[in-house]
C-alpha positions in Angstrom: -39.4 13.2 11.7 -37.6 9.9 11.2 -37.0 8.1 7.9 -37.1 4.4 7.5 -34.7 4.7 4.5 -31.1 3.7 5.2 -28.9 6.4 4.0 -25.4 5.7 2.6 -23.1 8.4 3.8 -19.9 6.7 2.7 -17.9 9.3 0.8 -14.5 11.0 0.7 -14.2 14.8 0.1 -11.0 16.5 -1.1 -10.2 20.1 -2.1 -8.5 20.2 -5.5 -5.3 21.4 -3.9 -5.1 18.4 -1.6 -6.3 15.9 -4.3 -3.4 17.0 -6.5 -0.7 16.4 -4.0 1.9 13.9 -5.3 1.8 11.8 -2.1 -2.0 11.2 -2.4 -2.3 8.4 -4.9 -4.5 5.8 -3.2 -8.3 6.3 -3.1 -11.0 4.0 -2.0 -12.9 3.3 -5.3 -15.9 1.6 -3.5 -17.1 4.9 -2.0 -18.1 8.2 -3.6 -15.2 10.7 -4.1 -15.9 14.4 -4.3 -13.2 16.9 -5.4 -14.2 20.6 -5.0 -12.5 23.9 -5.4 -11.7 23.2 -9.0 -10.8 26.3 -11.1 -9.9 26.9 -14.7 -6.3 26.8 -13.7 -6.3 23.4 -12.0 -9.1 21.6 -13.8 -7.0 19.8 -16.4 -4.7 18.5 -13.7 -7.6 17.2 -11.6 -9.3 15.5 -14.6 -6.0 14.0 -15.7 -5.4 12.5 -12.2 -9.0 11.2 -12.0 -8.5 9.4 -15.3 -5.1 8.1 -14.3 -6.4 6.6 -11.0 -10.0 5.6 -11.9 -9.7 5.0 -15.6 -11.0 7.1 -18.6 -14.4 5.5 -18.2 -14.9 6.6 -14.6 -18.5 7.5 -13.6 -18.1 11.3 -13.0 -20.2 14.4 -13.0 -19.2 18.0 -12.7 -21.1 21.0 -11.5 -19.8 24.5 -10.3 -16.2 23.6 -9.7 -16.9 20.2 -8.1 -16.4 16.7 -9.6 -18.1 13.7 -8.1 -16.7 10.2 -8.9 -19.2 7.4 -8.2 -18.1 4.0 -6.9 -17.8 1.3 -9.5 -17.3 -2.5 -9.0 -13.8 -3.6 -9.7 -15.0 -5.8 -12.6 -16.1 -2.6 -14.4 -13.0 -0.5 -13.7 -10.0 -0.2 -16.0 -7.7 0.8 -13.1 -7.5 -1.3 -10.0 -6.1 -0.8 -6.5 -4.2 -2.7 -3.8 -7.6 -3.3 -2.1 -8.9 -4.9 -5.3 -5.9 -7.3 -5.4 -6.6 -8.4 -1.8 -10.3 -8.9 -2.6 -9.4 -11.1 -5.6 -6.9 -13.1 -3.6 -9.4 -13.7 -0.8 -12.0 -14.7 -3.2 -9.6 -17.2 -4.8 -9.0 -18.7 -1.4 -12.6 -18.7 -0.3 -14.9 -21.8 -0.1 -16.1 -21.3 -3.6 -12.7 -20.2 -4.9 -10.1 -21.7 -7.1 -9.2 -25.4 -6.1 -5.5 -24.8 -6.8 -5.2 -21.5 -4.9 -7.2 -23.0 -2.0 -4.8 -26.0 -1.7 -1.6 -23.9 -1.4 0.5 -23.5 1.8 3.5 -21.5 2.8 5.7 -24.5 1.8 4.0 -25.4 -1.4 4.5 -21.9 -3.0 8.1 -21.5 -1.7 9.6 -22.3 -5.0 7.2 -19.9 -6.8 8.7 -17.0 -4.9 12.3 -18.0 -5.8 11.2 -18.4 -9.5 9.5 -15.1 -9.7 12.3 -13.3 -7.9 14.8 -14.7 -10.4 12.6 -13.7 -13.4 12.4 -10.1 -12.0 16.2 -10.1 -11.6 16.5 -11.2 -15.2 14.1 -8.5 -16.4 16.2 -5.9 -14.6 19.4 -7.3 -16.2 17.8 -7.0 -19.6 16.5 -3.5 -18.8 13.1 -4.7 -20.0 10.6 -2.3 -18.5 7.5 -4.2 -19.6 8.9 -7.4 -18.2 9.9 -5.6 -15.0 6.3 -4.4 -14.5 4.9 -7.9 -15.0 7.5 -9.7 -12.8 7.5 -7.2 -10.0 3.7 -7.8 -9.8 4.4 -11.5 -9.6 6.8 -11.0 -6.7 4.2 -8.9 -5.0 1.6 -11.6 -5.6 3.8 -14.1 -3.7 4.1 -11.8 -0.7 0.3 -11.2 -0.7 -0.3 -15.0 -1.1 1.8 -15.7 2.0 0.0 -13.0 4.0 -3.4 -14.3 3.0 -2.4 -17.8 4.1 -1.0 -16.4 7.3 -4.3 -14.5 8.0 -6.3 -17.8 7.6 -3.9 -19.6 9.9 -4.1 -16.8 12.6 -0.4 -16.1 12.2 -0.4 -12.5 11.0 -2.5 -10.2 8.8 -1.9 -8.1 5.7 -2.0 -5.0 8.0 0.6 -6.6 10.3 2.9 -7.1 7.4 2.5 -3.6 6.1 2.8 -2.1 9.6 6.0 -4.0 10.3 7.6 -3.0 7.0 6.6 0.7 7.3 7.9 0.9 10.8 11.2 -0.7 9.7 11.6 1.9 7.0 10.9 4.7 9.4 13.1 3.3 12.1 16.1 2.8 9.9 16.0 6.0 7.9 17.1 8.3 10.8 18.3 10.8 8.2 14.7 11.2 7.0 12.6 10.6 10.0 15.1 11.7 12.7 17.9 14.1 13.3 20.7 12.6 11.3 21.8 14.1 8.0 23.1 12.0 5.1 25.0 13.8 2.3 25.5 10.8 0.1 24.3 7.2 -0.3 27.3 5.9 1.8 26.3 8.0 4.8 22.7 6.9 4.4 23.8 3.3 4.5 25.8 3.8 7.6 22.8 5.4 9.4 20.7 2.4 8.3 23.3 0.0 9.8 23.5 2.0 13.0 19.7 2.1 13.4 19.5 -1.7 12.7 22.1 -2.3 15.5 20.0 -0.2 17.9 16.9 -2.2 16.9 18.8 -5.4 17.6 19.9 -4.1 21.0 16.2 -3.4 22.0 15.2 -6.9 20.9 18.0 -8.4 23.1 16.8 -6.5 26.2 13.1 -7.0 25.9 10.3 -8.5 23.8 9.6 -6.8 20.5 6.0 -6.1 21.7 7.2 -2.6 22.6 8.1 -1.9 18.9 5.1 -3.7 17.5 2.5 -1.8 19.5 3.9 1.7 19.5 2.8 4.6 17.3 5.2 6.2 14.7 5.9 9.1 17.1 6.7 6.6 19.9 8.9 4.6 17.6 11.0 7.7 16.9 11.2 8.5 20.6 12.4 4.9 21.4 15.0 5.2 18.8 16.4 8.4 20.1 16.5 7.0 23.7 18.5 4.0 22.6 20.8 5.7 20.1 
């Protein structure tokens, strides 16, 4: 028997143990999230993390050790995500967006980046945590702004930027994602410099396409070959 009703099966399911892992901090708020395997021992920790990520007014229901968090439009959420930031920026640059934001180019907002970076540096010098939070967000905004403009121009995308940055961090931290061992910050810096030199050697011998298109595992293999 077939139904003419379109079913929405977009959801994410986590055990409480996995949900509570420190490295799991980003969740897609536009789909239903289910956390099961909740016990008296871990319930408070699960509820705390849900409120911290989705806000205290999150639309949740609980039954027999399972909590379900319903998707909520970002306009109605107290806590927002990186994806929400991108959605807002794309809306500002859209046909019906903000006239000022739509008019900007890489060159026109160049000075904004320098200004925001200086303001963040000043907040750091003052040890002003509230100002650091605000100014670091402003610096992030500039990077996102350039990436959005680049997407529209067909230059590169947000994912290109994030991928390149993540691969660079993995490539140059051989003492974390490789076989080297750093016992202090000075040794870690030397490994960074060595990995950077190997990266430059590869660029000189061939196009960087090999690095751009490889997986993380392949990236580590290439590094070991060239070291």
